[in-house]
C-alpha positions in Angstrom: 5.2 -10.2 -2.8 7.4 -13.1 -2.5 8.2 -14.5 0.9 10.8 -17.5 2.1 10.5 -18.6 5.3 12.5 -19.6 8.4 13.5 -22.9 6.6 15.9 -20.9 3.9 17.7 -18.3 6.1 21.0 -19.8 5.2 20.1 -18.5 1.7 19.0 -15.1 3.2 22.5 -14.6 4.5 23.9 -15.2 1.6 21.7 -13.0 -0.5 23.3 -10.2 2.5 26.9 -11.1 1.6 26.6 -10.8 -1.8 25.7 -7.5 -1.9 28.8 -5.9 -1.0 30.6 -7.7 -3.6 27.9 -7.0 -6.3 28.3 -3.0 -5.4 32.3 -3.6 -5.7 32.3 -4.8 -8.9 29.9 -2.8 -10.6 32.2 0.2 -8.8 35.3 -1.3 -10.7 33.4 -1.6 -13.5 32.7 1.7 -14.4 35.1 3.3 -12.7 36.8 4.7 -15.6 33.7 6.5 -17.4 33.0 9.8 -15.5 29.3 9.8 -17.3 28.6 6.6 -15.4 27.7 6.2 -11.5 26.5 4.1 -9.3 25.4 4.7 -5.7 24.4 2.6 -2.6 21.4 3.1 -0.7 19.3 1.6 2.0 18.0 2.0 5.7 17.3 -0.7 8.2 14.9 -0.5 11.1 13.0 -2.0 13.7 9.5 -1.3 15.1 7.5 -2.7 17.3 3.5 -2.9 17.5 0.7 -4.1 19.5 -3.5 -4.9 18.6 -4.4 -3.5 21.9 -8.4 -3.9 20.9 -8.8 -6.4 18.3 -12.3 -7.6 16.5 -11.6 -11.0 16.3 -10.2 -12.1 19.8 -13.8 -13.7 20.4 -13.2 -16.0 17.8 -9.8 -17.3 20.0 -8.0 -15.8 16.3 -6.0 -13.0 17.0 -6.0 -12.0 20.8 -5.9 -8.5 22.4 -2.5 -7.9 23.1 -0.5 -9.1 20.4 3.0 -8.0 19.9 4.3 -7.7 16.2 7.7 -7.0 16.0 10.5 -6.8 13.2 13.6 -5.7 12.2 14.0 -5.2 8.0 17.3 -4.2 6.0 16.4 -2.6 2.5 19.5 -2.3 0.2 19.6 -0.6 -3.1 21.8 0.3 -5.9 21.2 3.0 -8.2 23.1 3.8 -11.5 22.6 6.5 -14.2 24.4 6.1 -17.9 25.2 9.5 -19.4 22.0 11.1 -17.7 19.7 9.0 -19.9 19.7 5.5 -18.4 18.6 4.5 -14.8 19.4 0.8 -13.5 17.5 0.5 -10.3 17.7 -2.8 -8.2 17.2 -3.6 -4.9 16.3 -6.4 -2.0 14.5 -6.1 1.2 15.3 -8.6 4.4 13.3 -9.1 7.2 12.8 -10.7 10.2 9.3 -11.1 11.7 8.2 -12.1 15.1 4.5 -12.1 16.3 3.9 -13.1 19.9 0.2 -13.8 21.1 -0.6 -14.1 24.7 -3.0 -17.3 25.2 -6.8 -17.5 24.2 -9.7 -19.3 25.8 -8.7 -22.5 27.1 -5.0 -22.1 25.9 -2.3 -22.3 29.1 0.0 -20.3 27.3 0.1 -18.1 24.0 2.4 -18.5 21.2 5.2 -17.2 19.4 5.7 -17.5 15.2 9.0 -16.4 13.7 9.4 -15.8 10.0 12.3 -14.8 7.8 11.7 -13.4 4.5 13.6 -11.9 1.3 11.1 -9.8 -1.2 12.7 -7.5 -3.8 12.3 -3.9 -3.4 13.2 -2.4 -6.8 13.9 -4.0 -10.4 13.3 -1.4 -12.9 15.2 -0.1 -15.9 14.2 4.0 -17.1 15.2 5.8 -20.2 14.8 9.9 -19.9 14.4 12.0 -22.2 15.9 15.4 -22.4 18.9 17.4 -20.6 17.7 16.5 -17.0 16.9 12.9 -15.7 14.9 14.6 -12.7 13.1 16.7 -15.0 12.8 15.0 -17.8 9.7 15.8 -20.3 9.2 11.6 -20.7 10.3 9.0 -19.2 10.1 5.1 -19.4 10.8 2.6 -17.4 10.3 -1.5 -17.2 10.4 -3.5 -14.5 9.2 -3.7 -10.4 9.2 -0.5 -8.5 7.4 1.6 -5.9 4.6 4.0 -7.2 3.2 6.8 -5.2 0.9 9.6 -7.1 -0.4 11.6 -3.3 2.4 13.1 -1.7 0.5 13.8 1.2 -1.1 10.5 2.1 0.9 8.9 5.3 -1.1 5.9 6.1 -4.4 5.8 4.2 -5.2 6.7 0.6 -3.0 5.8 -2.3 -6.5 3.7 -3.2 -6.0 3.5 -7.1 -3.4 0.5 -6.3 -4.1 -0.8 -3.1 -7.4 -1.8 -3.3 -9.9 -4.1 -5.0 -13.1 -3.5 -6.8 -14.7 -7.2 -6.4 -14.9 -7.5 -3.5 -13.7 -4.0 -2.5 -11.1 -4.1 -0.2 -8.6 -1.1 1.0 -4.7 -2.0 2.5 -2.9 0.0 4.3 0.7 0.0 5.4 2.0 1.9 8.4 5.0 4.4 7.0 5.4 3.0 3.8 2.0 4.6 1.7 2.5 3.7 -1.6 1.7 0.4 -3.9 4.6 -1.9 -5.4 3.7 -2.4 -9.4 5.5 -4.7 -12.0 5.2 -3.5 -15.7 5.5 -0.6 -18.3 5.6 3.5 -16.8 5.6 5.8 -18.7 5.3 9.2 -17.3 5.7 12.3 -18.7 5.5 16.9 -18.0 4.7 18.8 -20.7 4.5 21.7 -19.1 5.6 22.9 -15.7 4.0 21.6 -12.3 1.8 18.9 -14.6 2.6 15.7 -14.3 1.0 12.6 -16.5 1.5 8.8 -15.8 0.6 6.0 -17.7 0.9 2.2 -16.3 -0.1 -1.3 -17.6 1.1 -3.6 -14.6 0.9 -7.1 -14.1 -0.9 -8.3 -11.0 1.3 -9.9 -8.5 -0.6 -9.0 -4.8 -3.9 -9.8 -5.5 -6.2 -12.5 -7.0 -6.4 -13.2 -9.9 -2.4 -13.1 -10.4 -0.9 -12.9 -13.6 -3.5 -10.3 -14.9 -2.9 -6.9 -16.6 -4.0 -3.8 -15.4 -3.8 -0.3 -17.6 -3.9 3.0 -15.6 -3.8 6.7 -15.7 -2.9 9.2 -13.5 -2.7 12.7 -13.9 -1.6 15.9 -11.3 -1.1 19.6 -11.6 0.4 21.7 -9.1 -0.8 25.7 -8.9 2.4 27.5 -6.9 2.8 26.5 -3.2 -0.9 26.3 -2.5 -2.9 23.9 -4.5 -2.3 20.4 -5.5 -4.8 18.0 -7.3 -4.9 15.0 -9.6 -7.1 12.1 -11.0 -6.8 8.5 -12.0 -8.5 6.4 -13.5 -7.8 2.0 -13.4 -8.9 -0.8 -15.8 -7.9 -3.5 -13.2 -8.0 -7.1 -14.7 -8.1 -5.3 -18.1 -6.5 -8.7 -19.7 -6.4 -11.8 -18.4 -4.2 -14.7 -18.4 -6.9 -17.0 -17.7 -10.6 -15.7 -18.3 -11.5 -18.7 -16.1 -9.9 -17.2 -12.9 -11.5 -13.5 -13.6 -14.9 -14.3 -13.9 -15.1 -18.0 -11.8 -18.1 -19.7 -13.6 -19.2 -22.2 -10.4 -21.7 -22.6 -8.1 -20.0 -20.6 -5.1 -19.5 -17.6 -7.7 -23.2 -17.4 -9.6 -24.9 -13.9 -9.5 -28.6 -14.3 -7.5 -31.1 -11.4 -6.9 -32.4 -10.5 -3.7 -35.8 -13.8 -4.4 -33.1 -16.3 -4.4 -33.1 -16.0 -8.6 -30.0 -17.0 -11.1 -29.6 -13.6 -12.7 -28.9 -14.6 -16.7 -27.2 -12.6 -19.7 -29.4 -13.7 -22.1 -29.5 -17.7 -22.1 -26.4 -17.6 -19.7 -25.5 -17.6 -16.4 -24.1 -14.7 -14.4 -21.2 -15.1 -12.8 -19.3 -12.2 -10.4 -16.1 -11.2 -11.9 -12.9 -9.3 -10.2 -12.7 -7.1 -13.1 -13.3 -3.3 -12.6 -13.0 0.2 -13.6 -11.3 2.3 -10.4 -11.9 5.8 -10.1 -9.4 8.6 -8.0 -9.4 12.1 -6.9 -7.9 14.4 -5.1 -6.6 17.2 -3.0 -4.4 19.3 -1.2 -4.0 22.6 0.5 -1.1 24.3 2.0 -2.1 27.4 3.6 1.7 27.9 4.3 1.7 29.2 0.6 -0.8 32.2 0.7 1.3 33.5 3.7 4.7 35.7 2.4 6.5 34.6 5.7 8.2 31.3 6.9 7.5 31.8 10.4 3.7 32.2 12.3 3.7 33.9 16.0 7.5 34.1 15.3 7.6 30.7 15.1 9.4 28.6 12.0 6.8 26.7 10.4 7.9 23.0 9.0 7.5 21.5 5.5 4.3 20.3 6.1 2.6 22.4 8.6 -1.0 23.4 7.9 -1.8 21.3 5.2 -5.1 19.6 4.6 -5.8 17.3 1.9 -8.3 15.0 0.5 -8.6 11.4 -1.4 -11.3 9.2 -2.9 -12.0 6.5 -5.3 -15.0 4.6 -6.5 -13.9 1.1 -6.1 -15.6 -0.6 -9.0 -18.2 1.5 -11.1 -20.2 -1.5 -12.3 -23.2 -2.7 -9.5 -24.2 -6.2 -9.6 -26.8 -7.6 -7.5 -26.7 -9.1 -4.0 -23.4 -7.9 -2.7 -22.0 -5.1 -4.8 -25.7 -3.3 -4.9 -25.1 0.1 -4.1 -21.9 2.6 -5.2 -21.4 3.8 -1.5 -20.8 0.7 -0.3 -17.3 1.2 -3.4 -16.8 4.8 -1.9 -13.7 5.3 0.6 -13.2 8.7 1.3 -9.9 10.2 3.4 -9.7 13.1 5.0 -6.1 14.8 6.4 -4.5 17.2 8.3 -1.1 17.9 8.7 -1.0 19.7 12.6 1.7 22.7 12.7 4.6 21.5 15.7 6.9 24.0 14.4 9.6 21.8 13.4 9.0 19.6 16.5 8.2 17.2 14.0 8.6 16.4 10.5 5.1 15.2 10.4 2.4 14.7 12.4 -0.9 13.9 10.4 -4.3 13.0 11.6 -5.8 10.8 8.7 -10.0 10.4 9.2 -11.6 7.9 6.5 -15.2 6.7 5.4 -15.7 3.7 3.6 -19.3 1.4 3.9 -17.3 -1.8 2.5 -19.6 -4.2 3.9 -17.8 -6.9 3.3 -14.4 -6.0 3.6 -13.9 -8.5 6.7 -14.8 -11.4 5.6 -12.9 -14.4 4.0 -14.0 -15.3 0.2 -14.9 -17.7 -2.3 -14.1 -16.6 -5.8 -16.0 -12.9 -5.2 -18.8 -14.6 -3.1 -18.3 -13.2 0.3 -18.5 -15.6 3.2 -19.3 -14.5 6.6 -16.8 -16.4 8.6 -16.5 -14.8 11.4 -20.5 -13.7 12.3 -19.5 -9.9 11.4 -21.9 -8.6 9.7 -23.1 -7.1 12.7 -20.0 -4.9 12.6 -20.6 -3.6 9.1 -21.6 -0.2 10.3 -19.2 0.8 12.5 -16.3 -0.4 10.2 -17.2 2.4 7.9 -14.8 4.6 10.4 -11.5 4.6 10.9 -8.4 7.3 12.1 -4.9 7.6 12.1 -2.4 9.5 13.7 1.1 9.3 12.2 4.6 11.1 13.2 7.7 11.2 11.7 11.0 12.9 13.0 14.7 12.9 11.3 17.3 14.0 13.2 20.9 14.2 11.4 22.7 11.4 10.4 20.1 9.2 9.1 18.6 8.6 11.9 14.4 9.1 12.4 11.4 7.5 14.4 8.2 7.5 13.1 4.4 5.9 14.8 1.3 5.6 14.4 -1.8 4.6 16.4 -5.7 4.3 15.0 -8.1 2.0 13.8 -7.2 1.2 10.0 -6.7 -1.5 7.7 -4.5 -3.7 9.1 -3.9 -7.3 8.8 -2.2 -9.6 10.1 1.5 -9.8 9.3 1.3 -13.9 8.5 -1.4 -13.7 5.8 -0.5 -15.0 2.1 2.7 -12.4 2.3 4.0 -11.9 5.6 3.6 -7.7 5.5 0.9 -5.9 6.8 -0.5 -3.9 3.9 0.3 -6.1 1.3 -1.6 -9.4 2.9 -3.7 -10.8 0.3 -7.3 -9.9 1.3 -9.0 -12.9 -0.7 -7.1 -15.7 1.5 -9.1 -18.3 3.7 -10.3 -18.3 6.8 -8.7 -15.7 9.7 -5.0 -14.8 7.4 -6.1 -11.9 5.8 -8.7 -10.5 7.1 -9.1 -7.0 8.7 -8.9 -6.9 12.4 -9.6 -3.4 13.8 -13.6 -3.2 12.7 -15.5 -2.0 16.0 -15.1 1.6 17.2 -12.9 0.5 20.0 -10.7 -1.4 18.1 -6.7 -0.1 17.5 -3.1 -1.0 17.4 0.0 1.1 17.6 3.9 0.6 16.3 6.6 2.8 16.8 9.5 2.7 14.4 13.2 3.9 14.6 15.2 3.7 11.1 18.8 4.0 9.9 19.3 5.7 6.8 22.3 5.9 4.6 
């Protein structure tokens, strides 16, 4: 994720005005060819939320009642050439405003504003077969969003929104998916079976530039059961092994007695590399009924659905900090509450993961307890969120969230919450909702076109 701060506001405006010109040029170039189509799409939204209770208030870092506001425009062009070649390009522009009340000893609060321009998608794909929407084999290359669990609304999607050493978890309000750069090969060899192979380059989390290899499979059994599994070899190939496994005094592995752990005659060091596993399933009770109504009331597409996802964030144990597999084993269960078409989605998600060091700052892979947060590790394991979404005619929609999840501050390495770099030093990048009394809310109004 790349962010251009407010000093580049003119560059942002220039890019916005260039998009219509690019679209008109594409339409003019391909208008005479009936086998080529170019379709624009996009959305604009305004979001406002508040951190009602935050763990770091006592550290004078992120006080309670901090407001997080943003206005974002997403624009995309989708081209299809003779039903086999798809080219998708898109970009997003954002204005982010953070309003903090006074902290201890301060006479007044602070207000910060950031303008950013980020890529949304830049991907080319070739689909085999006669139907690009149901292709038996598709090969794509570029920068793209990827989501393997259609049921997850906030938490979950662990395979690509987490780290192994150290273990951390990312979630993003109303954007429950990963953004990946690399090669994506997808296949549906038989009906209802989806297979994905992804060879991706790391753009969000340290060490940047390393390559990971992942495999994801999913199968739908009629309209009742949807299940899948995946494996990701994180940082399998490194552009610089010294960054993947830093050999510094701050990254040495010690045992519980303070002795250096060795591998033969060599000192052992922590590494960012690791193997992650994922399993998921969803069960839709509506598939057992032969009616689209219950008790005379119409059922929505997402009513009465129960879903689950779990992952192992690193299969290898290391002394001291990463000794127990249970500390790298998140489990999420969700339930789509029946609203009988009042809302499109009303979901409750619960998660447990005793990730002991997720709220720390890191120097290498060695956790540094900068906020004296060790006593919060037990409470940090439980998280929850309630998500709702409602779409109206003409592309208008509202969505909202309330809960204690993996919220991270807006102005970390990347200005987008949920894609912040958890390995940044200091307050930025740290989770803010650790104690059971911590929670936040946000409301978003969207217009899609």
